[in-house]
C-alpha positions in Angstrom: 8.2 -60.3 -100.8 10.0 -60.1 -97.6 8.0 -61.0 -94.6 8.4 -59.0 -91.3 8.7 -61.8 -88.8 9.1 -59.3 -85.8 6.2 -59.9 -83.4 4.7 -57.3 -81.0 5.0 -58.3 -77.3 1.9 -59.7 -75.8 0.0 -57.1 -73.6 -0.3 -58.3 -70.0 -3.9 -59.0 -69.2 -5.1 -57.9 -65.7 -6.4 -60.6 -63.5 -9.9 -59.9 -62.4 -8.8 -60.0 -58.8 -6.3 -57.2 -59.3 -9.1 -54.9 -60.6 -11.2 -55.6 -57.6 -8.2 -54.8 -55.2 -7.6 -51.5 -56.9 -11.2 -50.5 -56.7 -11.3 -51.4 -53.0 -8.1 -49.4 -52.4 -9.7 -46.4 -54.1 -12.8 -46.7 -52.0 -10.8 -46.9 -48.8 -8.6 -43.9 -49.8 -11.7 -41.8 -50.6 -13.4 -42.9 -47.4 -10.3 -42.1 -45.3 -9.9 -38.8 -47.1 -13.6 -37.9 -46.4 -13.3 -38.9 -42.8 -10.1 -36.8 -42.3 -11.7 -33.9 -44.1 -14.8 -34.2 -41.8 -12.6 -34.4 -38.7 -10.5 -31.4 -39.6 -13.6 -29.5 -40.7 -15.3 -30.4 -37.4 -12.3 -29.4 -35.3 -11.9 -26.1 -37.1 -15.6 -25.5 -37.1 -15.8 -26.3 -33.4 -13.0 -23.9 -32.7 -14.6 -21.2 -34.8 -17.9 -21.7 -33.0 -16.2 -21.5 -29.6 -14.3 -18.4 -30.6 -17.5 -16.8 -31.8 -19.3 -17.8 -28.6 -16.5 -16.3 -26.5 -16.6 -13.0 -28.4 -20.4 -12.9 -28.0 -20.2 -13.6 -24.3 -17.4 -11.0 -23.8 -19.5 -8.3 -25.5 -22.6 -9.2 -23.5 -20.7 -9.4 -20.2 -19.1 -6.0 -20.7 -22.4 -4.5 -21.4 -23.9 -6.0 -18.3 -21.0 -4.6 -16.2 -21.7 -1.2 -17.6 -25.4 -1.5 -16.7 -24.5 -2.6 -13.2 -25.9 -6.1 -13.5 -22.9 -7.8 -11.9 -24.6 -11.1 -11.1 -25.4 -11.9 -14.8 -22.1 -10.4 -15.9 -20.3 -12.8 -13.5 -22.2 -15.8 -14.9 -21.2 -14.8 -18.5 -17.6 -14.3 -17.4 -17.3 -17.7 -15.8 -18.8 -19.3 -18.9 -16.1 -17.5 -21.0 -13.4 -19.0 -18.8 -15.0 -22.4 -19.0 -14.9 -22.2 -22.8 -11.3 -20.8 -22.8 -9.5 -20.9 -19.4 -6.7 -18.7 -21.0 -9.1 -16.0 -22.2 -7.6 -12.6 -21.5 -10.9 -11.0 -22.4 -12.7 -13.1 -19.8 -10.1 -12.1 -17.1 -10.7 -8.4 -18.0 -14.5 -8.9 -17.4 -13.8 -10.6 -14.1 -11.5 -7.7 -13.1 -14.1 -5.1 -14.0 -16.7 -7.0 -11.9 -14.2 -7.1 -9.0 -13.5 -3.4 -9.3 -17.3 -2.6 -9.2 -17.5 -4.7 -6.0 -14.5 -3.0 -4.5 -12.7 -6.4 -4.2 -8.9 -7.0 -4.1 -9.4 -9.9 -6.5 -9.4 -7.2 -9.3 -5.6 -7.2 -8.9 -5.3 -10.9 -9.7 -7.6 -10.8 -12.6 -5.8 -7.8 -14.2 -2.5 -9.6 -13.7 -3.8 -12.6 -15.5 -5.0 -10.4 -18.3 -1.6 -8.9 -18.5 0.1 -12.3 -18.7 -2.4 -13.8 -21.1 -3.0 -10.8 -23.3 0.6 -10.1 -24.3 1.2 -7.3 -21.7 -1.0 -4.8 -23.5 -0.4 -1.3 -22.1 -4.1 -0.8 -21.3 -4.1 -4.0 -19.2 -0.9 -3.0 -17.4 -2.4 0.5 -16.7 -5.6 -1.2 -15.3 -3.5 -3.5 -13.1 -1.5 -0.4 -11.9 -4.7 1.4 -11.0 -6.0 -1.5 -9.1 -2.7 -1.9 -7.3 -2.8 1.8 -6.2 -6.4 1.4 -5.1 -5.7 -1.6 -2.9 -2.2 -0.4 -1.9 -0.3 -3.3 -3.4 3.2 -2.0 -4.1 4.5 -5.3 -5.6 1.9 -5.4 -8.3 2.2 -1.7 -8.9 6.0 -2.2 -9.6 5.2 -5.2 -11.8 2.6 -3.3 -13.8 4.8 -0.2 -14.3 7.6 -2.5 -15.5 5.4 -3.7 -18.3 4.5 -0.3 -19.6 6.3 0.8 -22.8 8.0 4.2 -22.7 5.5 5.8 -25.1 2.6 5.1 -22.7 4.1 7.5 -20.2 3.2 10.4 -22.5 -0.6 9.6 -22.4 -3.4 11.0 -20.4 -4.2 7.7 -18.8 -0.7 7.3 -17.5 -0.8 10.8 -15.9 -4.2 9.9 -14.4 -2.5 6.9 -12.8 0.3 9.0 -11.5 -2.3 11.4 -10.1 -3.9 8.5 -8.2 -0.5 7.4 -6.9 0.3 11.0 -5.8 -3.1 11.2 -4.0 -2.3 7.9 -2.2 0.9 9.5 -1.0 -0.9 12.7 0.0 1.1 14.7 -2.5 -1.4 17.3 -3.5 1.0 19.2 -5.7 1.8 16.0 -7.6 -1.9 15.2 -8.1 -2.5 18.6 -9.6 0.6 18.4 -11.8 -0.5 15.1 -13.3 -4.2 16.0 -13.7 -3.2 19.2 -15.5 -1.0 17.2 -17.8 -3.8 14.6 -18.4 -6.2 17.4 -19.2 -3.7 19.0 -21.6 -3.2 15.7 -23.4 -6.9 14.8 -23.5 -9.0 18.0 -23.1 -12.2 16.1 -24.1 -12.0 13.9 -21.0 -14.6 15.3 -18.7 -13.7 13.0 -15.8 -10.2 14.5 -15.7 -11.6 18.1 -15.6 -14.0 17.2 -12.8 -11.2 15.6 -10.8 -8.9 18.6 -11.4 -11.6 21.1 -10.5 -12.5 19.1 -7.3 -8.8 19.0 -6.3 -8.4 22.8 -6.8 -11.4 23.4 -4.5 -9.3 22.0 -1.7 -6.4 24.3 -2.3 -5.3 26.8 0.3 -4.5 29.2 -2.5 -7.7 31.4 -3.1 -6.8 31.8 -6.8 -6.5 28.1 -7.4 -9.7 27.5 -5.5 -11.5 30.0 -7.6 -10.1 28.3 -10.7 -11.6 25.0 -9.5 -15.0 26.7 -8.9 -15.0 28.2 -12.4 -14.1 24.8 -13.9 -16.9 23.0 -12.2 -19.4 25.8 -12.6 -18.8 25.6 -16.4 -19.5 21.9 -16.3 -22.9 22.5 -14.7 -24.1 23.6 -18.1 -23.4 20.2 -19.7 -26.1 17.6 -19.1 -23.5 14.9 -19.0 -21.6 16.4 -16.1 -24.1 18.7 -14.4 -24.9 16.3 -11.6 -21.3 15.5 -10.7 -20.1 19.1 -11.0 -23.0 20.4 -8.8 -22.4 17.7 -6.2 -18.7 18.5 -5.9 -19.5 22.2 -5.5 -22.2 21.3 -2.8 -19.7 19.1 -1.0 -17.1 21.9 -1.0 -19.7 24.3 0.5 -20.3 21.7 3.2 -16.6 21.5 4.0 -16.6 25.3 4.5 -19.9 25.1 6.5 -21.5 27.4 4.0 -24.9 25.9 4.5 -26.7 28.7 2.6 -24.7 27.9 -0.6 -24.9 24.2 0.1 -28.7 24.5 0.3 -28.9 26.4 -3.0 -26.7 23.8 -4.8 -28.5 20.9 -3.0 -31.9 22.1 -4.3 -30.4 22.5 -7.8 -29.1 18.9 -7.5 -32.5 17.7 -6.3 -34.0 19.1 -9.5 -32.0 16.9 -11.8 -33.8 13.9 -13.2 -30.7 11.7 -12.6 -30.5 12.6 -8.9 -29.8 9.7 -6.5 -31.0 9.1 -3.0 -27.5 10.1 -1.8 -28.0 13.4 -3.5 -31.2 13.9 -1.6 -29.4 13.1 1.7 -26.9 15.9 0.8 -29.8 18.4 0.6 -31.1 17.0 3.9 -27.6 17.7 5.4 -27.7 21.3 4.1 -31.2 21.9 5.5 -30.2 20.4 8.9 -27.0 22.5 9.0 -28.7 25.8 8.2 -31.6 25.0 10.7 -34.0 25.5 7.7 -37.7 25.2 8.5 -37.9 22.9 5.5 -35.7 20.2 7.2 -38.5 18.4 9.1 -40.9 18.2 6.1 -38.1 17.0 3.9 -37.0 14.4 6.4 -40.5 13.1 6.5 -40.6 13.0 2.7 -37.4 10.9 2.6 -38.7 8.6 5.3 -41.9 8.0 3.3 -39.9 7.6 0.0 -37.6 5.0 1.5 -40.0 3.1 3.8 -40.2 0.0 1.6 -36.6 0.1 0.3 -34.1 -1.6 2.7 -31.1 0.1 1.2 -32.6 3.5 1.6 -33.8 2.8 5.1 -30.3 1.7 6.1 -28.8 4.9 4.5 -31.3 7.1 6.3 -30.8 5.4 9.6 -27.0 5.8 9.2 -27.6 9.5 8.4 -29.6 10.0 11.6 -26.9 8.1 13.6 -24.2 10.3 12.2 -26.1 13.4 13.3 -26.4 12.2 16.8 -30.1 11.4 16.4 -30.3 7.7 17.3 -33.5 8.2 19.2 -35.2 9.5 16.1 -33.8 6.6 14.1 -35.1 4.1 16.7 -38.5 5.8 16.7 -38.8 5.7 12.9 -37.7 2.1 12.8 -40.6 1.3 15.1 -43.0 2.3 12.4 -41.5 0.0 9.7 -42.5 -3.5 9.0 -40.7 -6.2 11.0 -39.8 -8.0 7.8 -37.9 -5.0 6.4 -35.9 -4.6 9.7 -34.2 -7.9 8.9 -33.2 -7.1 5.3 -29.8 -6.1 3.9 -27.9 -3.5 6.0 -31.0 -2.3 8.0 -30.2 -4.5 11.1 -26.7 -3.2 11.2 -27.7 0.5 10.9 -30.5 0.0 13.6 -28.1 -1.8 15.9 -25.7 1.2 15.6 -28.7 3.4 16.6 -29.3 1.4 19.8 -25.5 1.3 20.5 -25.2 5.1 20.0 -28.3 5.7 22.3 -27.0 3.2 24.9 -30.4 1.7 24.9 -29.4 -1.9 25.6 -32.8 -2.8 27.1 -34.5 -1.6 23.9 -32.1 -3.5 21.7 -32.6 -6.7 23.7 -36.4 -6.3 23.4 -36.0 -5.9 19.7 -33.7 -8.8 19.0 -34.6 -11.3 21.8 -37.2 -13.0 19.7 -38.3 -13.4 16.1 -36.3 -14.2 13.0 -34.3 -12.1 10.6 -34.0 -14.7 7.9 -30.5 -15.0 6.5 -29.4 -12.4 9.0 -30.7 -14.2 12.1 -27.1 -14.8 13.2 -26.8 -11.0 13.6 -29.9 -10.8 15.7 -28.5 -13.4 18.1 -25.1 -11.6 18.2 -26.8 -8.4 19.0 -28.6 -10.1 21.9 -25.2 -11.3 23.1 -23.9 -7.7 23.0 -27.0 -6.3 24.8 -26.8 -9.0 27.5 -23.1 -8.3 28.1 -23.7 -4.6 28.4 -26.5 -5.3 30.9 -24.2 -7.4 33.0 -25.8 -10.8 32.2 -22.6 -12.7 31.2 -24.1 -16.2 31.2 -26.9 -15.1 28.9 -24.4 -13.2 26.7 -22.2 -16.3 26.4 -25.3 -18.5 25.5 -26.4 -16.1 22.8 -22.9 -15.8 21.4 -22.5 -19.6 21.2 -25.8 -19.7 19.3 -24.6 -17.0 16.9 -21.4 -19.1 16.3 -23.5 -22.1 15.5 -25.5 -20.2 12.9 -22.4 -18.9 11.1 -20.4 -22.1 11.5 -22.0 -23.7 8.4 -22.0 -20.3 6.5 -18.5 -18.9 6.4 -19.5 -15.8 4.4 -21.8 -14.8 7.3 -18.9 -15.4 9.7 -16.9 -12.9 7.7 -19.8 -10.4 7.9 -20.1 -10.9 11.7 -16.4 -10.5 12.1 -16.5 -7.0 10.6 -19.3 -6.0 12.9 -17.9 -7.3 16.2 -14.5 -5.8 15.3 -16.2 -2.4 15.6 -17.5 -3.4 19.0 -13.9 -4.0 20.2 -14.4 -7.7 20.5 -11.0 -8.6 19.3 -10.8 -12.3 20.3 -14.3 -13.0 18.8 -13.2 -11.3 15.6 -10.2 -13.4 15.2 -12.1 -16.6 15.9 -14.7 -15.7 13.3 -12.1 -14.9 10.7 -10.4 -18.3 11.2 -13.9 -19.9 10.7 -14.3 -18.0 7.4 -10.8 -18.9 6.3 -11.9 -22.6 6.0 -14.2 -21.7 3.1 -12.7 -22.2 -0.4 -14.6 -19.3 -1.9 -14.0 -16.6 0.7 -11.2 -18.1 2.7 -8.6 -15.9 1.1 -10.6 -12.8 1.9 -10.7 -13.8 5.6 -7.0 -14.6 5.6 -6.3 -11.2 4.1 -8.3 -9.6 6.9 -6.3 -11.7 9.4 -3.0 -10.6 7.7 -4.0 -7.0 8.0 -5.0 -7.4 11.6 -1.8 -9.1 12.7 0.4 -6.8 10.6 -1.2 -3.8 12.2 -0.7 -5.4 15.7 2.9 -6.4 14.9 2.0 -10.0 15.7 4.7 -11.6 13.5 4.1 -15.2 14.7 0.4 -15.0 13.9 1.3 -13.4 10.6 3.5 -16.3 9.8 0.6 -18.7 10.5 -1.6 -16.8 8.1 1.1 -16.7 5.4 1.7 -20.4 5.7 -2.0 -21.0 5.1 -2.1 -18.6 2.2 1.0 -20.2 0.7 -0.8 -23.5 0.8 -4.0 -22.3 -0.7 -2.4 -19.9 -3.3 0.8 -21.8 -4.3 1.1 -19.7 -7.5 0.7 -16.3 -6.0 4.1 -14.7 -6.2 3.4 -11.9 -3.7 2.3 -14.4 -1.1 5.5 -16.4 -1.7 7.5 -13.3 -1.2 5.8 -12.3 2.0 6.1 -15.8 3.3 9.9 -15.8 2.6 10.3 -12.3 4.1 8.6 -13.2 7.4 10.4 -16.5 7.5 13.7 -14.7 7.4 12.8 -12.2 10.2 11.6 -15.1 12.4 14.5 -17.3 11.4 12.0 -20.1 10.6 12.0 -22.5 7.6 15.0 -20.7 6.2 15.9 -23.3 3.5 12.5 -23.1 2.0 12.5 -19.3 2.2 15.9 -19.1 0.5 14.7 -21.1 -2.4 11.5 -19.1 -2.7 13.4 -15.8 -2.6 15.9 -16.9 -5.3 13.2 -18.3 -7.6 11.1 -15.1 -7.3 14.1 -12.9 -8.1 15.0 -15.0 -11.1 11.4 -14.8 -12.4 11.0 -11.0 -11.9 14.4 -9.3 -11.2 12.9 -5.9 -11.7 10.3 -6.3 -9.0 11.7 -4.2 -6.1 10.0 -6.2 -3.3 11.3 -9.5 -4.7 14.8 -8.1 -5.2 14.9 -6.7 -1.7 13.8 -10.1 -0.2 16.4 -12.0 -2.2 19.1 -9.4 -1.2 18.3 -9.9 2.4 18.3 -13.7 1.9 21.8 -13.4 0.5 22.9 -11.2 3.4 21.4 -13.6 5.9 23.4 -16.4 4.2 26.6 -14.4 4.5 26.9 -13.0 1.0 26.5 -9.3 1.8 28.6 -8.2 -1.2 26.1 -9.8 -3.7 23.2 -8.5 -1.7 24.6 -5.0 -2.0 25.0 -5.5 -5.8 21.3 -6.3 -6.2 20.3 -3.1 -4.4 22.8 -1.0 -6.4 21.2 -2.2 -9.7 17.8 -1.0 -8.6 16.4 2.4 -9.8 17.0 5.3 -7.3 13.2 5.9 -6.9 12.7 2.3 -5.8 15.5 2.5 -3.3 13.9 5.4 -1.6 10.6 3.6 -1.0 10.5 3.2 2.8 10.0 -0.6 2.9 12.9 -1.0 0.4 15.1 1.7 2.1 14.9 -0.1 5.4 16.6 -3.2 4.1 19.0 -1.2 1.9 20.1 0.7 5.0 20.7 -2.6 6.9 22.8 -4.0 4.0 24.7 -0.7 3.7 25.5 -0.7 7.4 26.7 -4.3 7.2 28.9 -3.4 4.3 30.5 -0.5 6.1 28.9 2.4 4.1 27.8 4.2 7.2 27.1 7.6 5.7 24.6 6.3 3.2 23.2 3.7 5.6 22.0 6.4 8.0 20.1 8.2 5.2 18.2 5.0 4.1 17.6 3.8 7.6 15.9 7.2 8.3 13.7 6.6 5.2 12.9 3.1 6.4 11.5 4.5 9.6 8.4 5.6 7.6 7.6 2.0 6.6 5.2 -0.1 8.6 7.8 -2.4 10.0 7.2 -5.5 12.1 8.9 -5.7 15.6 11.6 -8.0 14.3 12.3 -5.7 11.4 12.5 -2.7 13.8 15.0 -4.7 15.8 17.1 -5.2 12.6 17.0 -1.5 11.9 18.0 -0.8 15.6 20.9 -3.2 15.3 22.1 -1.5 12.2 21.9 1.9 13.9 24.0 0.5 16.8 26.6 -0.6 14.2 26.7 3.0 12.9 27.1 4.4 16.4 30.1 2.2 17.0 32.1 3.4 14.0 
């Protein structure tokens, strides 16, 4: 028997320490895995929760805007932007709130929505509408440049073009676009009401009758009966047909959804037709509004507009002193005293007492009355007291500035606006008012001062940068900085007509007229014919020797609201043409 002497290799025996190490490693690996899983799950869960919270707040805020509860909607919108500063939906809500409040900030919010939301056509259209409303040409051009071609075949686009035509006082253009919008979307009742209202103003009897028929048909629809009836009543008022206006006003007054403004329309009709029902109806409205400051202010303003300030003052004497200091009531009542020239009565009313948060106005009115009565020292003392009251409340300084501007107190208005401009919340609104004032007056140096301040407070606002650069060029100030701004703006948005024009003038000022002309030539013809663009194009054409075309565009530029220095540039260009 042969023996197998081959032996199996010995199996290595694990040392007990090795087993312990592997167990520990497994525990560590599982622990790390669980921690990583919990972190990732937590992050994803937190993001999902924040996204859900954002969607919920957006829906809630939009509903509040629709209901008219702008204060709560604003709180929700700000919460949305706290959760997600880059929320396009949050910017849309803020834009809607601004539109309801008739604030220019709607433009900025819609622009942010366009930039954050991927330039959706509906956002660009909304930005364009806001730009038309607030006469912001630069933002209008920007918005239109973001619209895809297919959007131009929609009812909303033609509604926008109708608004633009209305702004330009192009009645034929308005009707054309409204008709096309109605054709594209015949179910849109707002379009039909606007078209019918426009046709009422036509000089063509056939077109006017068509508008009447359109609106009369809409009186049968509960959803549009109030708007249609009011437009017809307002048309009757324009034609001084007080009999028809009274009939329509009484019909309007019978609708459950009537407003106080609708009732004032009926009051106007009764007054115009010398109807015996006027006095009883006036007393009814006085009784109805006696405890509502907004209605009191509206009725006082109505009486003032009908040259009945004495009646307004007499009625105000029957109201509670507390109500006379609320909301717009003091402003309307002061207008009554001013219209009546009753400075003694005004001084008696405002000399003592307190109007709460509007006490600064009471003091300012005392200053006005004292000045009118020839007591300059007392007027100055009262005015200084009013300035002290608004000095710590810039928003009230802005309100007072609007009031004293109507009085013709120009210096005081400017002083108050500069006070308001110091406030971070409303400073830009005050600066915008100063900008408008100085632009209207042609005070270019003061305009530069405003733009310098706005450029500091709004460093990312491209329109402010462009305006600052443009005014810098015409004043020949801070040229190096203006050159850089103009170039950067053009490189960012070469299709923006305002930015392109400023950069072209910057090149011309720097001696490169040939390149400046090239920029203008690349612009669409309709942009070149815009008066504010045409003026600068005409200047460049004259400098380049194209005298025939230069004259045409300089003529177009005359329609623009040019500053004195810009007018001088145009005049110099015309002298160049005359010397050919």
